[in-house]
C-alpha positions in Angstrom: -0.2 -0.1 -0.3 2.9 2.4 0.5 3.5 2.4 -3.2 0.2 2.2 -4.4 -1.3 5.5 -2.2 1.3 8.0 -4.0 0.3 6.5 -7.5 -3.2 6.9 -6.3 -3.0 10.4 -5.0 -1.1 11.3 -8.4 -3.9 10.2 -10.4 -6.6 11.8 -8.2 -5.1 14.8 -8.9 -4.7 14.2 -12.4 -8.3 13.5 -13.3 -9.3 16.1 -10.9 -7.9 18.5 -13.2 -9.0 17.1 -16.2 -12.5 17.3 -15.2 -12.7 20.5 -13.7 -10.4 22.0 -16.9 -13.3 20.6 -19.3 -16.1 22.1 -17.0 -14.1 25.5 -16.9 -13.7 25.4 -20.3 -17.2 25.0 -21.5 -17.8 28.5 -19.8 -15.6 29.9 -22.6 -17.0 31.3 -26.1 -15.5 29.2 -29.2 -14.1 32.6 -30.5 -11.7 33.0 -27.3 -10.4 29.2 -26.9 -9.1 26.9 -29.8 -10.6 23.4 -30.8 -10.1 21.2 -28.3 -11.6 17.4 -28.5 -11.8 15.9 -24.6 -12.8 12.4 -25.8 -16.4 11.7 -23.8 -15.1 7.9 -22.8 -11.8 9.6 -21.2 -14.5 12.0 -19.3 -16.6 9.1 -17.7 -12.9 6.8 -17.0 -11.9 10.4 -14.9 -15.4 10.3 -13.3 -15.5 7.1 -12.3 -11.6 6.7 -11.4 -11.7 9.6 -8.7 -14.0 6.7 -6.7 -11.3 4.3 -6.8 -8.3 6.7 -6.5 -10.0 8.3 -3.4 -10.9 4.9 -1.8 -6.8 3.9 -1.7 -6.1 5.9 1.7 -9.4 4.6 2.9 -8.1 1.0 2.2 -5.0 1.7 3.4 -6.4 3.2 6.9 -8.7 -0.1 6.7 -5.9 -2.6 6.6 -3.8 -1.0 9.7 -7.1 -1.7 11.8 -7.3 -5.0 10.0 -5.4 -7.2 12.4 -6.6 -6.2 15.5 -10.7 -5.9 14.5 -11.1 -8.0 11.4 -11.6 -6.5 8.0 -15.5 -5.9 8.1 -15.4 -4.1 11.5 -12.5 -2.1 10.4 -14.2 -1.1 7.3 -17.0 -0.3 9.0 -15.8 2.0 11.4 -13.6 3.8 9.1 -16.2 4.8 6.4 -18.8 5.5 8.8 -16.7 7.4 11.8 -13.6 9.1 10.0 -12.9 12.1 8.3 -11.7 10.3 5.3 -14.3 7.3 4.9 -17.0 10.0 5.1 -15.1 12.2 3.0 -14.6 9.1 0.3 -18.4 8.5 1.0 -19.5 12.1 -0.3 -17.2 12.2 -3.3 -18.6 8.6 -4.3 -21.8 9.9 -4.2 -21.1 13.0 -6.2 -19.1 11.4 -8.6 -21.8 9.2 -9.9 -24.3 12.3 -10.2 -21.6 14.2 -12.2 -21.0 10.8 -14.2 -24.8 11.0 -14.7 -24.7 14.4 -15.8 -21.7 13.7 -18.4 -23.3 10.9 -19.9 -26.9 12.1 -20.5 -25.0 16.0 -21.3 -27.1 17.9 -18.8 -26.5 21.8 -18.5 -22.6 22.6 -17.9 -24.2 24.3 -14.8 -25.4 21.1 -12.9 -21.6 19.9 -14.0 -19.9 22.3 -12.1 -22.3 22.0 -8.8 -21.1 18.0 -8.7 -17.6 19.1 -9.1 -17.3 21.5 -6.3 -19.3 19.4 -3.8 -16.3 17.2 -5.0 -13.2 19.5 -4.2 -15.5 20.3 -1.1 -15.5 16.7 0.5 -11.4 16.9 -0.6 -11.3 19.8 1.7 -13.1 18.0 4.2 -10.9 14.5 4.2 -7.5 16.6 4.2 -4.5 16.4 6.8 -5.0 20.4 7.8 -9.3 19.9 8.5 -8.4 17.6 11.2 -6.0 20.0 12.5 -8.9 23.2 12.2 -11.7 22.1 10.9 -13.4 25.2 9.4 -9.9 26.8 8.5 -8.8 23.6 7.2 -11.9 23.0 4.9 -11.9 26.2 3.6 -8.0 26.9 3.1 -7.5 23.2 1.9 -10.8 23.6 -1.2 -9.5 26.5 -2.5 -6.2 25.1 -2.5 -7.8 22.2 -5.1 -10.1 24.5 -6.6 -7.6 27.2 -8.1 -5.1 24.4 -8.3 -7.4 22.2 -10.6 -8.7 25.2 -12.7 -5.2 26.6 -13.3 -3.7 23.1 -14.3 -6.6 21.6 -15.8 -7.4 24.3 -18.4 -3.9 24.3 -19.0 -3.8 20.4 -19.4 -6.8 20.9 -22.2 -5.3 23.3 -24.2 -1.7 22.3 -24.4 -2.7 18.2 -24.8 -6.1 17.7 -26.5 -6.5 21.4 -28.8 -5.8 20.6 -32.2 -5.3 23.6 -33.7 -4.3 27.0 -32.2 -6.9 29.1 -34.1 -7.7 32.1 -31.4 -4.7 31.2 -29.3 -4.3 35.2 -28.9 -7.6 35.0 -27.4 -7.3 32.4 -25.3 -4.1 33.5 -23.4 -5.4 37.3 -23.0 -7.9 35.1 -20.7 -6.1 32.4 -19.4 -2.9 34.7 -18.5 -4.7 36.8 -15.9 -6.9 33.5 -14.9 -3.6 31.7 -14.0 -2.2 34.8 -11.9 -5.4 35.3 -10.0 -4.8 31.1 -9.3 -1.6 31.4 -8.4 -2.2 34.4 -6.1 -4.7 32.2 -4.3 -2.5 28.9 -4.3 0.3 30.8 -2.1 -2.2 32.0 0.2 -3.5 29.1 0.9 -1.0 27.1 0.6 0.7 29.0 3.5 -2.0 28.7 5.4 -1.9 25.1 5.4 1.4 25.0 5.8 1.5 26.7 9.0 -1.6 25.3 10.0 0.1 22.0 10.2 3.6 23.1 11.2 4.9 26.3 12.7 6.8 28.7 10.4 9.6 28.6 12.8 9.8 24.7 12.6 10.3 25.2 8.5 13.9 24.4 8.7 13.8 21.4 11.5 11.0 19.9 9.9 13.7 18.7 7.3 14.6 16.2 9.7 11.3 14.4 8.7 10.4 12.6 5.9 7.4 14.9 5.2 9.5 18.1 5.6 12.0 17.0 3.2 9.4 16.0 0.7 7.7 19.6 1.3 11.0 21.2 0.2 10.7 19.1 -2.8 7.6 20.1 -3.7 8.6 24.0 -3.2 11.5 23.7 -5.1 9.4 22.3 -7.9 7.2 25.5 -8.0 9.8 27.5 -9.0 10.8 26.5 -12.8 6.7 26.4 -12.8 6.4 29.8 -12.1 9.1 31.3 -14.4 7.3 28.7 -17.3 4.3 30.6 -16.5 6.2 34.1 -17.1 7.1 32.5 -20.3 3.4 31.7 -21.9 2.4 34.6 -20.5 4.0 36.3 -23.3 3.1 33.9 -26.3 -0.5 35.8 -26.7 2.2 38.5 -28.6 4.2 35.5 -30.5 1.3 33.8 -31.4 -0.5 36.4 -33.5 3.3 37.4 -35.2 4.9 34.0 -35.9 3.5 31.6 -38.1 5.2 28.8 -37.1 5.8 29.9 -33.6 3.8 27.0 -31.6 2.8 27.8 -28.3 1.0 24.6 -27.6 4.6 22.9 -27.3 5.6 25.2 -24.0 2.3 25.0 -22.3 3.1 20.9 -22.6 6.9 21.7 -20.9 5.3 23.6 -18.2 2.8 20.8 -17.6 5.6 18.3 -17.1 6.9 20.2 -14.6 3.4 20.6 -12.8 3.2 16.4 -13.1 6.6 16.5 -11.0 4.4 19.1 -8.1 1.6 16.8 -8.4 3.9 13.5 -7.4 5.7 15.4 -4.9 2.1 16.4 -3.3 1.1 12.9 -3.7 4.0 11.3 -1.6 4.0 14.0 0.8 0.5 13.2 1.5 1.3 9.4 2.5 3.7 10.9 4.9 3.4 11.6 8.7 2.9 15.4 9.1 5.3 16.7 11.9 2.9 17.2 14.3 2.0 13.0 14.3 5.9 12.2 14.3 7.6 10.4 17.1 10.9 10.2 17.1 12.8 7.3 19.4 16.5 7.7 20.0 16.8 3.9 18.8 20.8 4.8 18.6 23.6 7.3 19.9 24.9 8.1 15.8 23.3 10.9 13.8 21.8 9.6 10.1 24.2 9.4 7.5 24.1 11.8 4.2 22.3 8.8 2.3 19.5 8.2 4.6 19.0 12.0 4.9 19.2 12.7 1.1 17.2 9.7 0.2 14.6 10.7 2.2 14.8 7.8 5.0 13.1 7.9 8.6 15.7 9.5 11.0 15.4 8.0 14.5 17.4 10.6 16.4 15.9 13.8 17.4 17.8 16.3 15.8 17.9 20.4 15.4 19.3 21.3 11.9 21.4 24.4 11.6 22.1 26.4 8.0 25.4 26.7 7.5 26.6 26.8 3.9 29.7 25.0 2.6 31.6 26.2 -0.4 29.8 22.7 -2.2 26.7 23.8 -1.4 26.8 27.3 -2.8 28.4 26.3 -5.9 25.7 23.8 -6.0 22.5 26.5 -5.4 24.6 28.4 -8.3 24.3 25.7 -10.6 20.5 25.4 -9.8 20.4 29.0 -10.4 22.1 29.0 -13.9 19.7 25.9 -14.7 17.0 28.4 -14.5 18.7 30.8 -16.4 19.1 28.2 -19.3 15.2 27.8 -19.1 14.5 31.3 -20.3 17.6 31.1 -22.6 15.8 28.2 -24.6 13.0 30.1 -24.6 14.2 31.8 -28.0 16.9 29.9 -28.9 16.0 26.2 -28.1 13.2 23.3 -27.7 11.2 23.2 -25.1 12.0 20.1 -24.5 15.4 21.0 -22.8 13.7 23.9 -20.6 12.1 20.9 -19.6 15.1 19.3 -18.7 16.4 22.4 -17.0 13.5 22.6 -14.9 14.4 18.9 -13.6 17.9 19.9 -13.3 17.5 23.0 -11.5 14.4 21.0 -8.9 17.5 18.3 -7.9 20.7 20.5 -7.8 18.6 23.6 -5.7 17.5 20.7 -3.5 21.0 19.2 -2.8 22.6 22.5 -2.3 19.7 23.0 0.4 20.6 19.8 1.9 24.7 20.1 2.1 23.8 23.5 3.7 22.4 22.0 6.5 24.7 20.6 10.1 22.7 18.1 11.9 23.1 17.8 15.7 21.6 14.7 17.2 19.3 15.6 20.6 20.9 13.4 23.4 
């Protein structure tokens, strides 16, 4: 289940983005978007897939209690009494109605109604809502909704558009929409992060797999922002250069976003700092291999940020990779820009890790 849960979370993010992007684009006039074809069969699969993928964490919790109370009793208790179980029940009911709405080709307003209820159920069953119910539901629901709107529209426009007709008109409204979504994502992201852990404990949080995966997620957002800035300029290029293909750059941005989804999916399977119980089973500090590979550290430690020559060089190299993304906009293929984005994430992560000094608390 440890391997299956992040895969299911990743698929869940992807399916929600495709569903929300499809619904949002129905509210956009045809003259303001390229011709987009999203197969109805894939749409129906996404609606049903959400039910399956959101059940995997519930199943993981059921199996955790299976040995002590039995599967039937554990399943009944988890589904009927826990937030994650009740959230899955709500999602299942709403997803079935959404599936019927798609199948019968009903109003886009009804489709939007069911998808919003599904996202609210996601917020209800989130980690942060167990810490602060009202703040958690509002912040996580808003955060998830903004992500799916922005990324969903981007996925449809980049991977399912048949032409680049009306592309300038499309980018003229999509760029400000993406900016609004990103502002909301950052604002609600800070609320979620600081509800789960104190701002002053962010650095010490790197002692946990959760903290280091959260750092990886934050680092991966930086190249996404660079791609978003680049793609915000495409509205001018698309109208002036006939051979220019803006969809390939949106595809590159979506690939980096998939990395963000991966880090987020793994993050959802890890215990937040407030749930971690450190057992001092050894007096020695963790090895660098354990540290870099996000292994569990069984020793209580404190972290001090003390850059070395190696870590500074790695951070400089990371910044150069970021610069290469911008340079490749005019001189290279977006494939190279995607590779540079991946290299930036890896080298900056290593640079920050090698800047840390670990002190075991004995």
